[in-house]
C-alpha positions as semicolon CSV with decimal commas, in nm:
position;residue;x (nm);y (nm);z (nm)
1;M;-0,016;-0,010;0,003
2;E;0,126;0,347;-0,095
3;R;0,211;0,586;0,175
4;K;0,022;0,926;0,168
5;D;0,380;1,111;0,066
6;D;0,402;0,870;-0,229
7;I;0,069;0,927;-0,335
8;L;0,105;1,301;-0,325
9;N;0,433;1,239;-0,517
10;I;0,251;1,076;-0,802
11;Y;0,013;1,396;-0,855
12;A;0,302;1,626;-0,808
13;K;0,495;1,416;-1,107
14;E;0,183;1,433;-1,315
15;V;0,183;1,825;-1,292
16;E;0,550;1,828;-1,380
17;D;0,478;1,653;-1,678
18;I;0,205;1,862;-1,782
19;K;0,473;2,144;-1,752
20;D;0,740;1,976;-1,954
21;A;0,489;1,919;-2,231
22;G;0,393;2,293;-2,271
23;L;0,053;2,223;-2,150
24;F;0,044;2,369;-1,811
25;K;-0,243;2,639;-1,763
26;G;-0,157;2,909;-1,512
27;E;-0,368;3,203;-1,425
28;A;-0,297;3,587;-1,444
29;P;-0,480;3,754;-1,208
30;F;-0,605;4,113;-1,287
31;V;-0,745;4,370;-1,036
32;S;-1,003;4,570;-1,252
33;P;-1,336;4,493;-1,370
34;Q;-1,360;4,274;-1,690
35;G;-1,341;4,482;-2,010
36;A;-1,183;4,561;-2,315
37;R;-0,886;4,638;-2,108
38;V;-0,778;4,503;-1,804
39;K;-0,530;4,635;-1,517
40;M;-0,301;4,348;-1,394
41;E;-0,169;4,316;-1,049
42;D;0,177;4,469;-1,141
43;G;0,004;4,805;-1,286
44;R;0,002;4,694;-1,644
45;E;-0,297;4,763;-1,860
46;L;-0,347;4,489;-2,118
47;L;-0,594;4,481;-2,421
48;C;-0,804;4,161;-2,323
49;M;-0,865;3,955;-2,642
50;C;-0,975;3,617;-2,483
51;A;-1,288;3,685;-2,272
52;N;-1,634;3,542;-2,328
53;N;-1,741;3,897;-2,267
54;Y;-1,904;3,920;-2,612
55;L;-2,135;4,202;-2,570
56;G;-1,883;4,403;-2,332
57;L;-2,116;4,409;-2,046
58;G;-1,900;4,280;-1,761
59;D;-1,847;4,607;-1,637
60;N;-2,159;4,762;-1,766
61;P;-2,285;5,046;-1,512
62;R;-2,650;4,968;-1,571
63;L;-2,627;4,600;-1,482
64;I;-2,399;4,711;-1,190
65;E;-2,680;4,933;-1,058
66;A;-2,950;4,665;-1,107
67;A;-2,740;4,418;-0,916
68;K;-2,685;4,692;-0,615
69;R;-3,048;4,740;-0,636
70;T;-3,131;4,388;-0,593
71;Y;-2,901;4,340;-0,311
72;D;-3,090;4,589;-0,112
73;E;-3,435;4,463;-0,215
74;K;-3,360;4,108;-0,214
75;G;-3,077;4,037;0,013
76;Y;-2,745;3,860;-0,041
77;G;-2,856;3,479;-0,095
78;V;-3,151;3,276;-0,021
79;A;-2,963;3,006;0,125
80;S;-3,190;2,731;-0,022
81;V;-3,249;2,511;-0,329
82;R;-3,556;2,645;-0,540
83;F;-3,820;2,376;-0,428
84;I;-3,753;2,446;-0,064
85;C;-3,748;2,821;0,000
86;G;-3,506;2,925;-0,245
87;T;-3,748;3,070;-0,525
88;Q;-3,802;3,468;-0,521
89;D;-4,014;3,631;-0,771
90;I;-3,721;3,735;-0,958
91;H;-3,638;3,389;-1,028
92;K;-3,964;3,332;-1,192
93;K;-3,936;3,659;-1,364
94;L;-3,611;3,594;-1,501
95;E;-3,732;3,266;-1,647
96;K;-4,007;3,422;-1,819
97;K;-3,772;3,695;-1,975
98;I;-3,555;3,404;-2,116
99;S;-3,844;3,205;-2,232
100;D;-4,002;3,517;-2,401
101;F;-3,666;3,605;-2,552
102;L;-3,590;3,260;-2,693
103;G;-3,950;3,196;-2,788
104;T;-3,982;2,869;-2,569
105;D;-4,263;2,757;-2,337
106;D;-4,059;2,773;-2,017
107;T;-3,720;2,809;-1,870
108;I;-3,551;2,653;-1,568
109;L;-3,257;2,827;-1,399
110;Y;-2,927;2,653;-1,286
111;S;-2,591;2,792;-1,110
112;S;-2,429;2,713;-1,453
113;C;-2,482;2,587;-1,786
114;F;-2,245;2,306;-1,681
115;D;-2,502;2,233;-1,438
116;A;-2,797;2,252;-1,696
117;N;-2,627;2,011;-1,923
118;G;-2,525;1,786;-1,607
119;G;-2,874;1,753;-1,506
120;L;-3,054;1,731;-1,855
121;F;-2,958;1,378;-1,998
122;E;-3,019;1,138;-1,689
123;T;-3,351;1,312;-1,645
124;L;-3,480;1,267;-1,984
125;L;-3,317;0,925;-2,118
126;T;-3,318;0,577;-1,984
127;A;-3,149;0,257;-2,093
128;D;-3,423;0,225;-2,351
129;D;-3,311;0,558;-2,536
130;A;-3,035;0,697;-2,738
131;V;-2,847;1,022;-2,729
132;I;-2,653;1,100;-3,064
133;S;-2,379;1,365;-2,993
134;D;-2,149;1,589;-3,202
135;E;-1,782;1,479;-3,160
136;L;-1,662;1,825;-3,074
137;N;-1,949;1,918;-2,785
138;H;-1,839;2,097;-2,502
139;A;-1,735;1,884;-2,182
140;S;-2,038;1,964;-1,993
141;I;-2,240;1,792;-2,260
142;I;-1,998;1,496;-2,261
143;D;-2,006;1,464;-1,896
144;G;-2,376;1,504;-1,872
145;V;-2,410;1,219;-2,133
146;R;-2,194;0,991;-1,919
147;L;-2,437;1,048;-1,618
148;C;-2,715;0,889;-1,818
149;K;-2,800;0,500;-1,915
150;A;-2,895;0,567;-2,267
151;K;-2,714;0,405;-2,572
152;R;-2,465;0,641;-2,708
153;F;-2,384;0,748;-3,072
154;R;-2,122;0,983;-3,169
155;Y;-2,121;1,178;-3,536
156;K;-1,850;1,330;-3,701
157;N;-1,837;1,737;-3,625
158;N;-2,124;1,908;-3,817
159;N;-2,146;1,619;-4,057
160;M;-2,496;1,574;-4,156
161;E;-2,433;1,233;-4,346
162;D;-2,266;1,111;-4,052
163;L;-2,556;1,241;-3,821
164;E;-2,821;1,047;-4,050
165;A;-2,606;0,745;-4,017
166;Q;-2,608;0,735;-3,647
167;L;-2,983;0,813;-3,629
168;K;-3,038;0,493;-3,832
169;A;-2,810;0,292;-3,624
170;A;-3,011;0,425;-3,299
171;D;-3,317;0,300;-3,467
172;E;-3,182;-0,024;-3,545
173;A;-3,085;-0,039;-3,177
174;G;-3,452;-0,017;-3,089
175;A;-3,412;0,346;-2,920
176;R;-3,747;0,456;-2,770
177;I;-3,629;0,810;-2,765
178;K;-3,364;0,982;-2,976
179;L;-3,204;1,292;-2,872
180;I;-2,947;1,469;-3,090
181;A;-2,707;1,693;-2,880
182;T;-2,486;1,981;-3,007
183;D;-2,339;2,288;-2,940
184;G;-2,480;2,592;-3,121
185;V;-2,131;2,710;-3,169
186;F;-1,834;2,490;-3,139
187;S;-1,611;2,759;-2,938
188;M;-1,259;2,616;-2,986
189;D;-1,295;2,660;-3,351
190;G;-1,562;2,933;-3,398
191;I;-1,781;2,717;-3,590
192;I;-2,154;2,765;-3,611
193;C;-2,357;2,440;-3,614
194;N;-2,552;2,347;-3,928
195;L;-2,861;2,349;-3,710
196;K;-3,104;2,350;-4,010
197;G;-2,956;2,025;-4,127
198;V;-2,980;1,880;-3,762
199;C;-3,362;1,985;-3,738
200;D;-3,417;1,832;-4,081
201;L;-3,283;1,512;-3,992
202;A;-3,454;1,504;-3,639
203;D;-3,784;1,549;-3,811
204;K;-3,719;1,285;-4,049
205;Y;-3,628;1,037;-3,769
206;H;-3,855;1,155;-3,521
207;A;-3,577;1,276;-3,265
208;L;-3,563;1,551;-3,023
209;V;-3,301;1,840;-3,049
210;M;-3,104;1,982;-2,771
211;V;-2,859;2,290;-2,847
212;D;-2,609;2,444;-2,609
213;D;-2,611;2,793;-2,718
214;S;-2,370;2,945;-2,467
215;H;-2,135;3,102;-2,713
216;A;-2,439;3,246;-2,936
217;V;-2,740;3,381;-2,725
218;G;-2,726;3,773;-2,722
219;F;-2,537;3,816;-3,036
220;V;-2,560;3,570;-3,305
221;G;-2,862;3,624;-3,519
222;K;-3,023;3,945;-3,620
223;T;-3,152;4,012;-3,306
224;G;-2,922;3,792;-3,078
225;R;-3,150;3,514;-3,048
226;G;-2,876;3,260;-3,109
227;T;-2,814;2,976;-3,353
228;P;-3,185;2,887;-3,397
229;E;-3,242;3,253;-3,530
230;Y;-2,912;3,239;-3,730
231;C;-3,004;2,910;-3,901
232;G;-3,397;2,998;-3,953
233;V;-3,515;2,706;-3,705
234;Q;-3,666;2,907;-3,413
235;G;-3,948;2,692;-3,267
236;R;-3,815;2,355;-3,403
237;V;-3,538;2,322;-3,133
238;D;-3,671;2,134;-2,829
239;I;-3,416;2,214;-2,573
240;I;-3,172;2,513;-2,530
241;T;-2,918;2,521;-2,269
242;G;-2,705;2,833;-2,206
243;T;-2,534;3,055;-1,972
244;L;-2,566;3,409;-1,816
245;G;-2,208;3,418;-1,795
246;K;-2,070;3,487;-2,123
247;A;-2,236;3,746;-2,340
248;L;-2,532;3,786;-2,108
249;G;-2,347;3,996;-1,840
250;G;-2,052;3,757;-1,778
251;A;-2,127;3,664;-1,428
252;S;-2,263;3,309;-1,360
253;G;-2,582;3,119;-1,382
254;G;-2,733;2,894;-1,652
255;Y;-3,050;2,767;-1,781
256;T;-3,244;2,524;-1,978
257;S;-3,520;2,665;-2,189
258;G;-3,778;2,469;-2,421
259;R;-4,087;2,241;-2,435
260;K;-4,320;2,279;-2,149
261;E;-4,312;1,925;-2,082
262;I;-3,951;1,892;-2,036
263;I;-3,903;2,163;-1,811
264;D;-4,167;2,056;-1,596
265;L;-3,990;1,703;-1,569
266;L;-3,664;1,866;-1,515
267;R;-3,826;2,084;-1,226
268;Q;-3,890;1,724;-1,052
269;R;-3,600;1,511;-1,112
270;S;-3,280;1,721;-1,250
271;R;-3,040;1,668;-0,964
272;P;-2,850;1,992;-0,985
273;Y;-3,144;2,185;-0,975
274;L;-3,294;1,992;-0,668
275;F;-2,942;1,985;-0,478
276;S;-2,781;2,304;-0,549
277;N;-2,826;2,671;-0,434
278;S;-3,077;2,893;-0,611
279;L;-2,910;3,156;-0,858
280;A;-2,786;3,451;-0,632
281;P;-3,053;3,716;-0,636
282;A;-2,834;4,005;-0,757
283;I;-2,756;3,797;-1,095
284;A;-3,117;3,735;-1,131
285;G;-3,188;4,102;-1,086
286;A;-2,902;4,222;-1,313
287;S;-3,022;3,942;-1,578
288;I;-3,365;4,074;-1,588
289;E;-3,210;4,418;-1,664
290;L;-2,982;4,264;-1,929
291;F;-3,269;4,112;-2,138
292;D;-3,449;4,455;-2,110
293;M;-3,141;4,595;-2,275
294;L;-3,131;4,330;-2,548
295;D;-3,504;4,422;-2,632
296;E;-3,419;4,762;-2,665
297;S;-3,147;4,770;-2,919
298;T;-2,925;4,548;-3,112
299;K;-2,654;4,822;-3,126
300;L;-2,394;4,597;-2,924
301;R;-2,460;4,287;-3,150
302;D;-2,422;4,485;-3,465
303;H;-2,085;4,647;-3,351
304;L;-1,951;4,320;-3,258
305;E;-2,035;4,177;-3,610
306;E;-1,868;4,467;-3,793
307;V;-1,549;4,452;-3,561
308;T;-1,525;4,075;-3,589
309;A;-1,544;4,086;-3,960
310;Y;-1,268;4,345;-3,972
311;Y;-1,059;4,156;-3,740
312;R;-1,095;3,829;-3,911
313;K;-0,995;3,988;-4,284
314;K;-0,690;4,192;-4,121
315;L;-0,559;3,844;-3,977
316;V;-0,610;3,655;-4,320
317;D;-0,470;3,950;-4,502
318;N;-0,151;3,937;-4,282
319;G;-0,103;3,556;-4,344
320;F;-0,227;3,405;-4,030
321;D;-0,401;3,066;-4,009
322;I;-0,745;3,088;-3,895
323;I;-1,062;2,893;-3,884
324;P;-1,282;3,082;-4,153
325;G;-1,625;3,176;-4,035
326;T;-1,817;3,484;-3,877
327;H;-1,818;3,415;-3,519
328;P;-1,607;3,637;-3,265
329;C;-1,439;3,323;-3,148
330;V;-1,122;3,369;-3,366
331;P;-0,856;3,084;-3,322
332;V;-0,521;3,155;-3,452
333;M;-0,366;2,838;-3,521
334;L;0,004;2,735;-3,400
335;Y;-0,035;2,356;-3,379
336;D;0,266;2,298;-3,165
337;E;0,198;2,332;-2,773
338;K;0,522;2,497;-2,673
339;T;0,505;2,738;-2,968
340;A;0,164;2,836;-2,873
341;A;0,249;2,879;-2,467
342;E;0,572;3,100;-2,574
343;F;0,359;3,301;-2,834
344;A;0,110;3,386;-2,577
345;K;0,353;3,486;-2,307
346;R;0,516;3,740;-2,571
347;M;0,196;3,871;-2,657
348;M;0,129;3,945;-2,286
349;D;0,455;4,121;-2,276
350;K;0,336;4,331;-2,554
351;G;0,005;4,436;-2,396
352;V;-0,235;4,202;-2,515
353;Y;-0,393;3,946;-2,264
354;V;-0,428;3,625;-2,457
355;V;-0,410;3,243;-2,347
356;A;-0,262;2,946;-2,524
357;F;-0,509;2,655;-2,578
358;S;-0,363;2,279;-2,568
359;Y;-0,453;1,927;-2,474
360;P;-0,704;1,854;-2,331
361;V;-0,884;2,169;-2,413
362;V;-0,816;2,097;-2,790
363;P;-0,661;1,787;-2,940
364;K;-0,273;1,723;-2,935
365;G;-0,118;1,889;-3,207
366;K;-0,412;2,152;-3,248
367;A;-0,265;2,415;-3,003
368;R;-0,376;2,760;-3,067
369;I;-0,439;3,119;-2,941
370;R;-0,825;3,136;-2,931
371;T;-0,887;3,530;-2,941
372;Q;-1,226;3,672;-2,899
373;V;-1,359;4,010;-2,997
374;C;-1,619;4,182;-2,792
375;A;-1,862;4,478;-2,844
376;S;-1,636;4,713;-2,624
377;H;-1,329;4,666;-2,894
378;T;-1,263;4,934;-3,147
379;K;-1,094;4,892;-3,487
380;E;-0,788;5,062;-3,334
381;D;-0,784;4,787;-3,079
382;I;-0,787;4,524;-3,351
383;D;-0,494;4,719;-3,553
384;F;-0,288;4,691;-3,207
385;I;-0,374;4,288;-3,161
386;V;-0,280;4,222;-3,537
387;Q;0,036;4,445;-3,521
388;C;0,155;4,246;-3,200
389;F;0,077;3,903;-3,355
390;K;0,290;4,012;-3,656
391;E;0,579;4,129;-3,434
392;V;0,582;3,825;-3,213
393;R;0,576;3,602;-3,525
394;E;0,885;3,783;-3,676
395;E;1,060;3,748;-3,333
396;M;1,009;3,390;-3,309
397;K;1,101;3,325;-3,662
398;A;1,422;3,509;-3,619
399;E;1,533;3,282;-3,335
């Protein structure tokens, strides 16, 4: 039997191996609010190009004021799960706001979208059923599927031919219920799902459709209703999961929105909902304000769309390898893990906050710097980051 020190040494060596492979993921704390620029502990101000702060609302005064007001009116926390004594009127109001915005029957709130996905599949599916999942789905979908007893089928990313083959295989396996699960946006690559193709196949094979739209709601689609709007399939998606922690204010919280029958069952059986504390009142109150803002104007998402197009073109024109698309997630592909880590470090030294993405976040040999545009960026900011990319590239070539 191993002694405790020996056991701990096993873990320590594993961390050292991660560092040696260039895969270590550190943290670079900043002292300011999240924004287009952030102030570091050493006083430097960096242009932030790696936040999920798509609409630039992480430091929005209107949302901050709404949160402060909610603290005064509703307190700091409810200290309970929803079905005991953890439901305030603002939780129900926010659920209705989300449903109205997405055009769904009902919505259920969670502490995070990871929890929403974690509590979905085991509630809806049994060993008699099947889940057909895109190979590049988010880790939370993968983990959620692992918790259920349904038969599992995986199809190649965004490949409708393979999806149809897996639907046929599920039928041949005698599946009672078939649920297709996909990201709305595959955020490591910035690829938008072919949701029309998914819905067409779902209709043909009588399957349900689940979409995690965390990297879309608020800014993808002409009015920011996400990939169902972008792909012209609003009303055809049965389940939409998402987060309040990215474009929608950037704090925390998640939700599942969709058919009434499904949401009703989740309230009764979904374990993260039944056994996790309710969403903090201040986040609920600020999120209600947020959806009012989205209903008032599309100015932020319109600017984001324009600046993203400008950024993508500048990168391509300057010879950088990016994955084509229109989404504000723009991966600059470097492939080698150690190269990506060094590249990110030098970008930070030049005043741009970026992070190298490597295994297990992306496959081995697919390391990259995933940059992300937000609505608070200007074209001058874009010019600056592209210039820094060029300088680092030349420096590393010369060595």
